[in-house]
N, C-alpha and C positions, 0 to 999 in steps of 0.2 A: 497406512496413509493417514494424514491429518485432515481435519475437517476443512470444508470450504465455507467461508463466511461471506456475507453479501451486504453491501451498503448502497443505497440509492443516492444518486447525485443529480441535482438539477442543472440542466444545461442553460447557461445564462447568455444574454445577448453579448456581453463583453468577452465571452469565450470564443466568439466567432471571428475568423480572420478574413482577409480580403478575397479568399477563395470560397467564401460562404459556408465554411465548415469549421468545426472546433480546431483552433490552432494546436499544433503538435505539443507545445509546451504545457498546455492545460491538462493534458493526459496525466502529467506528473502531479499536478495539483489534485486531480481526481483520486489518484492512487494514495497520495498523502492523506487526503480527507478520509478515505476509507480506512486506512491503517489506524488513524487516531480514533475513529469511531469504533472499530472492531477491537482495539486494545481495551477500550472501556466496556463495551457491551458483551463481547464474546470471550475475551481472555481474562476479563475482570482485573486488569492491571493497567491503570492509566499512565500516560506519559509523566504526569506529575509524580506518581509513585516512583518511577525510575529516577527522577530528579532528586526526590527526597533521599533516595539511597545513594546518590552521588554519581548516577549514570545518565548518559544520553545516547542517542543513536545518530549515526551519520550514514548517508547513502554512500556506498563505496563502489557499486557497480550496477548498471542498469541496461537491460535489453528490452526494446519494444519492437514488436512487429505490428505495423499498422495494416489492418485488413480492409476496412471500409470507413468512409467518413461518418462522423457524428455531426448532425445538422441541428440547427435551432429548433426545427419542428419536431425533433425527437423528444424534446422537453426534459426527459430524464434518461440516465443510463444507470446500469448496475455495475458496481465494481466488486468482483469476487476475488478473494485472496485465499491462499493456502500455504501454510508453512511447509517448506520443502525439507530444510535441515538446519540444525545448529552445528557450528564447527568452531570451537574456541571462542573468539570474540565476535564471530559472524553468524548471522541468520540469513537464510535465503528464502525469499517469498515468491511464489508463483502468483500471477494475476491475470485476470481476464476482464476486459471492459466490454459489456454486452449492451445491445440496444434493441428496442422494439419488442413486440409481443412474442416473437419467435426467438428472442435472445441471440440474435446474430452477433458474432464476435466482431467488434470494431478494432480492438487491439488486444494483444496478449504478450506476456513476457515474464521476466524475472527481475527482482530487485534484491541486491545484497546490502544489508545494513551491518555496520560494525558498531558494537557497543564500545563507548569510550568512557573513561573516568573523567568526570567534569573537572576535578581539581588539576589534572595533568594534561587532559586532551589526548591521552594515549589509549590505545585499545585495551579493553578489559575483558577477560574471559567471562562469559555469561554464567552467572551463579546457578548452581544446580537447582535451587528452589524455583528460579524463573523458568529454566528449561522444563521442569516438571509442570509448572502452571500452564505452559503453552502446549502440553501434550494432550490436546483435545481434538 
């Protein structure tokens, strides 16, 4: 099993929708914020390093199961992610967005990202040295 990493995200007033909870689209922003943070602090390879090597990532599949609302008074949530697998040009990431002192799951799911070559926009097999770096 791969490590689970965590990033704390502040719930902002502009995240709140007309139903008085975080709008469903903001969950995607929380996941993206966490991935960028964790690429740097936990995997020790920033997005900028991928770009220098001529690669980028695009989201290719996403599943979110919403369990309970995130409210403004929650103030912060924690986004936990875990590498599930690499497969060719694809990486699958599990995630959990938790809230409160008891870490109640607000949402959970999986995101598949596809590595692409910047010069062509076509999928590119994840290089072995990157796969190795992510085996933590």
